[in-house]
N, C-alpha and C positions, 0 to 999 in steps of 0.2 A: 399049566396046559402042555399038551403034547402036540407039537406042530412038526409035520414032516419027520416024525420019529425022534425029534429032539426034545429033551426035557429042560425047561427054563426054571432054574431055582428062583425062589422068592427071597428077597432080602428086605428085612425090616430093621430100620435104624431107630434108636431111641437115645435120649440125652443122658449124659453122665449125671449121677447124683452128686450135687455140691452142697455141703453143709457149711453154714456160716461159722466163722471163728475157728476154722480148722482147714486142713488141706486134704484132698482125697487122692492126689496123684501119687502113684507108687514111687516114682522117682524122687519126689519131694519128701515123702515119708522116709525113704531110705536115707536121704541127706540129713534129716533130723536125727535119725539113729546114729549115723556115722559121725556126725558132729557132736554127739552126746548132748544135744538139746533136750532129749528125752532119755529115759533109762532103758529103752529097748522097744521092740515091736509090741510088747504087752504092757507098756506104760499106760496107766489108766487115763492119761490125757489123749491117747492116740485113738483115731476113729477106726481101728482095726477090730475084728471080732474078738481076738484075744485080749485087746485092751479094754473093750467094752465089758467083756466077761469079768476081767479082774476088777473093773470099776464097780461092778455089781448090777449091770444091766441084765434083765431077765430076757430069755428068748421070746416070751409072749409080748414084751414091750417092743422089741425090735420088729416082730411080725406085724404088730398093730401099726407101728410107724410106717412100714412099707405099704400096708393097705391104705393108710390115710393119705400118703403123698401121691400114690399112683405112679403111672409111667407117662412121660411126655416126650415130645420130639424136639422141643426147644430147651436150651440151657436155662436153668433157673437155680436160685440159691435158696435152700431151705433153712429157716431159722433153727438153731440148735434147740430152742425152747420147745419146738414141736416134738422132737425126740424125747426131751426130758418130761414133757407133759404125758406122753405115752407111758413113760416109766413110772411117773407118780401115780397114774391111774391104776397100774398093776400093783405096785408095792403098797399103795394105800389099803388094798384089799388083802394082801398076803403077808406083809411084813409084821412080825411081832414087835411090840413096843418094849422099850427099855429106857433107863435114865442114865445119862452120862454128862459130866461137867467138863467142858472144854478148857475154860480159863478159871480155875478154882479160886474161891475166896472162902476162908474158914469162918464158920459161924459157931459160936458157943452159946448154948441155951442154958443160962445160968441157973434157972430154977428147976432144971431137970436133973434127977439124981445121977451122979457119975457112974455108979455101978449098975444102973438099970439099962436094959435093952428091950426092944419090942420088935415085932414083925408086922408089917401092914400087908393086907391082901391087895394085890394089884392084878388087873386083867391084862393078859397078853395082847388082847385086841379088843377095843371098846365095843365094836359091833359084831364080833364073832365069838360068842361064849364057848363054842366048841374048841377053841384054841387054848382054853384053860386059864389058870391063874398062876401067879408066882408070889413068893414071899419077899418083901423088901425090908431089910433090917433098918432099925433106927436107934440112935443113941444120942448122948448129950452134945457131941460135936459132929457137924455135917459140913459138906461143901456145897456151895451154890455157885452159879456163874457170876463173874464180876459184872456182867451187863445187867444183872438183876438187882444191883444195889447202886444207889447214888446218894452221896452225902447232902447234896443240895439239888434236889430233883425239880424239874419243871412241873407245871400243872398237868394233870392227867397221867402222871407216872404212877402206875398202879402196882409197882413192885416194891422192894424193900427200901426203906429210907428211915432216918432217925424219927422215932415216934410213930412210924407207920407200920401197918400190919399187912401180912400176906398169908395165904394158906400154902402149906407145903403139899405138893401133889400126894394124894392118898393119906396125908397125915394131918397134923395139927395146924392151928393158926399161931404164928409167932409175931412178936413185936420187937423192933429194933430199939434197944435201950442206949447203946453207946458204941463207939468205934475205938479200935486200937491202931495207932500209927507207928511207923518206924522213924528213924532220925531224919529221913528225907521228906517226911510228911505223907508218904504213901500208906494207904489203909491196908493193914495186914490181917485184921480180924474184926468181926462184927459180933457184938454181945447182944443177945436177945433174951426174951422171956417167952414162955409158951402158955397157952390157955388149955389146961387138961380136959376141959369139957367140950372141946371142938373136934374131936376125932370122929370124922364122918358125920358131923352135925354142925348146924349153924350156931353162932353165939347165942346164948340164952337171953342176953339183954337186947337182942334184935339189931345189933350194929352190923353194918354191911362191910364186907371185905371183898374187894373186886379182883385182886390179883392172886394168881396161883402160879407157883414156880416149881421147877424140878430141882432135885438135890440128890446127894449120895452120902451115905453114912461114912464118916471119916474112919471109923474103926473097922468097917467091913469092906471097904472099897477095894476092888481090883484096880490095877493100873494098866493103862493102854497108851500106845502111840497112835495118834489120830492124824491122818493125812488129809488135809483140806484141798481138794482139787478144784480148779476153776477152768475157764476158757483158755485154750492153748495160745490163742492170738488175741490181740487187743482190737483188731480190725475185722469187720465182718467178712470182707473179701481180701485176704492178705496178698493174693496174687493178681489183683485187678489193676495195679498201677501201670499205666502205659509209659511212664518215664524210665522203666527198667529198675525201679527200687527193689532190692532183694526182699522177698517175702519174709525172711527171717528177721528183718528189722522190726517186724510187728509181733515178735514173740512176747508173750505176756510174762514179765518177770515175777508176777504174783500168782502164777498158775498152780503153784504148790506151796502150801504152808504146813510144816510138820510141828505138831504139838506133842510134847513128851510128858509122860507120867500123869495122864489125865485120869481122874477118878471115875470109875464106872461101877455100876451096881454089880454085886457078886454073881448074879445069874449069868453074866456075860463071860465069866472066867473060863468056861469050857466051850466057847463059841467055835464052831467048825469053820474051816476055810470056805469061802463063798456064801456063808449064811448072811442074810441081809436083815437089818433091824431098822425100825424107826426110832431114833433117839428123840425122845419127846421134846418138842419145841425147837429141835435142832435141824433135823433132816433125816435122810436115809443113808445108812452106813453099811458097808460090806466088809466082812472079815477077809483080809488079804489072802489071796491064794498061795502066795509064796512064803510070806513072813509071819503069818499069824499061827500061833500054836499055844497050847496051855503053858502059862507062865511067861509068855511073851506075846501079848495081844497087840495086833495092829489092825486098825479099821480105816478103810478108805471112804471118804464122803462120796456117795453115789450121786446125790442130788439134794438140793435144799428143799424145804417144804413147799416153797413157791418160787416162781421166777423173779429174782431180784436184779438180774443182770440188765434186762431190757429197761426196767424202771430207772436203774442207776445211770444207764447210758443216756 
């Protein structure tokens, strides 16, 4: 309004955005960088735009998050899972699929010829045929994830176990026949047989096989460093203590796990920095903007397939 020739400016105040399990204060973020608690402003654990970009967050997911939470006048804490859910909704529609084995266990298919190789047709996205297909090579020796095998499994364990069958994604049904152990008793290799009549078809005798697992051909695998990022802090509000406890006390010592020499399917060998994939049954992973290049693959875990943090907590 203009009263007596004077213009009165309008002031609108709104609350700061607070995300759980991180800090948003620039002063505290600077302290994390200077104390080398993180690798820099673009560390994928940081709630900065450069950090989110390096982690693999898409612009669409961030815009969707901002629209979902809105603007308020009172301070509130937004659960990190809200941001991650926005990301999953976007990447589920746009991220091509691939197979990667994070903790490899070698499988030898004894009745498969050593000199034989095959290629299976795999869709880049199960609901979007316009994204095309890729070839997945297969041979006598493959890698599976250690979590997909148990020597003494509980009931309703539908993955690989002695005498038990699973289907290889896009491939055959295999049965575990025996295991090979080292001197300490740790399993180093699983020996299996395959049913040659089950490629893209159910067993002819009508038996049911409930489990399907991902895998990578040992002969054709590319190798990658995979960085598993998690919450930066173990407490939802690390700055909320009124007794003066340093917020850095709650830094999560397991916020980063680095896995070396992980077998990944050869289609990932030329992955461009910032490209995001869904590693089947694992989560969404982004090729690192700084360190990923042909011959030296590095992938950052952007998000798991579902929120396991809240349930675990």
